[in-house]
C-alpha positions in Angstrom: -13.5 3.5 -13.9 -13.8 4.6 -10.1 -11.0 4.0 -8.0 -11.3 0.9 -5.7 -9.5 -1.9 -3.6 -8.0 -4.3 -5.8 -6.5 -6.4 -3.1 -6.1 -6.5 0.6 -2.8 -8.3 1.8 -1.7 -9.6 5.3 1.1 -11.7 6.4 2.3 -13.2 9.6 5.6 -11.4 8.8 7.5 -10.5 5.8 6.6 -10.9 2.1 4.8 -11.8 0.2 1.7 -11.0 1.8 -1.2 -13.0 0.8 -4.8 -11.9 -0.3 -7.8 -11.8 2.3 -11.4 -10.9 1.3 -11.8 -8.3 4.1 -9.9 -6.9 6.9 -10.5 -4.8 10.0 -8.6 -1.5 10.0 -7.4 -0.2 13.1 -5.1 2.4 14.4 -2.0 0.1 14.1 -3.2 -1.5 10.8 -5.0 -4.2 9.6 -6.1 -7.0 12.0 -4.1 -10.3 11.5 -1.3 -8.5 9.7 2.3 -8.6 11.3 5.6 -7.2 10.6 9.2 -8.9 11.5 10.9 -5.7 11.7 9.2 -3.2 13.8 11.8 -0.7 13.7 11.5 -0.1 9.9 7.4 -1.0 9.6 4.4 -0.7 11.7 3.3 1.9 14.3 0.6 4.8 14.1 2.6 6.9 11.4 3.0 3.5 9.1 0.0 1.6 10.2 -0.8 0.8 6.4 1.4 0.6 3.3 -0.5 1.3 -0.1 0.5 0.6 -3.8 -1.1 0.9 -7.1 -2.0 -1.9 -9.3 -1.2 -0.2 -12.3 2.6 0.3 -11.0 2.7 -3.5 -10.3 1.3 -4.4 -14.0 3.9 -1.9 -15.5 6.8 -3.7 -13.9 5.2 -7.1 -14.9 5.1 -5.8 -18.5 8.9 -5.2 -18.1 9.4 -8.6 -17.2 9.7 -8.4 -13.3 8.2 -11.1 -11.2 6.2 -8.8 -8.9 2.7 -9.3 -8.1 0.3 -7.7 -5.6 1.4 -8.1 -2.1 4.9 -9.3 -2.9 6.3 -5.6 -2.0 4.5 -5.8 1.4 1.8 -3.3 0.6 -1.5 -4.0 2.7 -3.9 -2.1 0.2 -3.4 -2.7 -3.4 -5.6 0.1 -5.0 -6.9 0.5 -8.6 -7.8 3.5 -10.6 -6.1 6.3 -8.5 -3.9 9.0 -10.2 -1.0 7.5 -8.0 1.3 10.4 -8.7 -1.4 12.6 -6.7 -1.2 10.2 -3.7 1.7 12.2 -1.9 2.1 12.9 2.0 -0.9 14.6 3.4 -3.3 13.1 0.8 -6.3 11.8 2.6 -8.2 8.7 1.5 -11.6 7.1 2.2 -11.3 3.2 1.9 -14.7 1.7 1.8 -17.8 3.2 3.5 -15.8 4.5 6.5 -12.2 4.0 6.8 -10.0 7.2 6.5 -6.5 7.7 6.1 -3.8 10.0 5.6 -0.8 9.5 3.6 2.4 10.0 5.9 5.0 9.4 3.6 7.0 7.2 0.9 7.8 3.6 1.9 11.8 3.0 1.4 12.4 -0.1 -0.5 14.5 -3.1 1.4 16.6 -5.9 -0.1 13.8 -8.1 0.8 12.3 -7.2 -2.6 15.0 -8.2 -4.5 13.6 -11.5 -5.8 10.5 -9.6 -7.2 12.9 -7.7 -9.9 14.4 -9.7 -12.6 17.4 -7.4 -12.3 17.3 -7.3 -8.4 17.0 -3.6 -8.7 14.3 -2.9 -6.1 15.3 0.7 -5.8 13.3 1.6 -8.9 10.5 1.8 -6.1 12.5 4.7 -4.3 10.6 7.7 -4.0 14.2 9.4 -4.4 14.2 8.1 -7.8 10.6 8.1 -8.6 7.8 9.2 -6.2 5.1 8.0 -8.7 6.5 4.6 -8.4 6.8 4.4 -4.7 4.6 2.8 -2.0 3.2 5.0 0.6 2.7 4.7 4.3 -0.4 6.0 6.0 -2.0 6.5 9.5 -5.5 5.4 10.2 -7.7 8.5 10.9 -11.0 6.2 11.3 -11.1 2.5 11.2 -13.6 -0.1 10.2 -14.2 -3.0 7.8 -12.9 -2.9 4.3 -13.4 -5.4 1.5 -11.5 -6.1 -1.9 -13.7 -4.1 -4.4 -14.6 -1.3 -2.1 -14.4 2.1 -3.4 -11.4 4.4 -2.8 -11.9 8.2 -2.8 -9.5 11.1 -2.3 -10.9 13.3 0.3 -10.6 17.4 0.0 -8.4 18.9 2.5 -9.9 20.0 5.6 -9.7 23.7 6.7 
């Protein structure tokens, strides 16, 4: 199966983020998405937060009440080799949006309710980078829709 955008998520601040059918991607992230804590979230280097549906499903199978958008990700992907989505990786979302992964997202205690044991640190890159959300900067904006393809771009240079 080809990689795709499983879900696009926005909120007026905080979690969970709710599904939207499409969104405009700008240098600062998704139009209509806001963060309560701008010290820890947002800005050009953390414009988007991405996470894999496969990771969410694996945690659900372990009994956790996690779901797409509950961990604050803007883009829930499907079909990517998530372990290979590391800082420096470039992705194309849809037809024209291009992003570069800038780093791993540190989990916070706002996520406690989405884990049956309260251990939100299972998403920590220090514990398991392949189970961590990632931040991305937007290299080229545009419109994305749920179901759009996601492609890993070859490094430039």
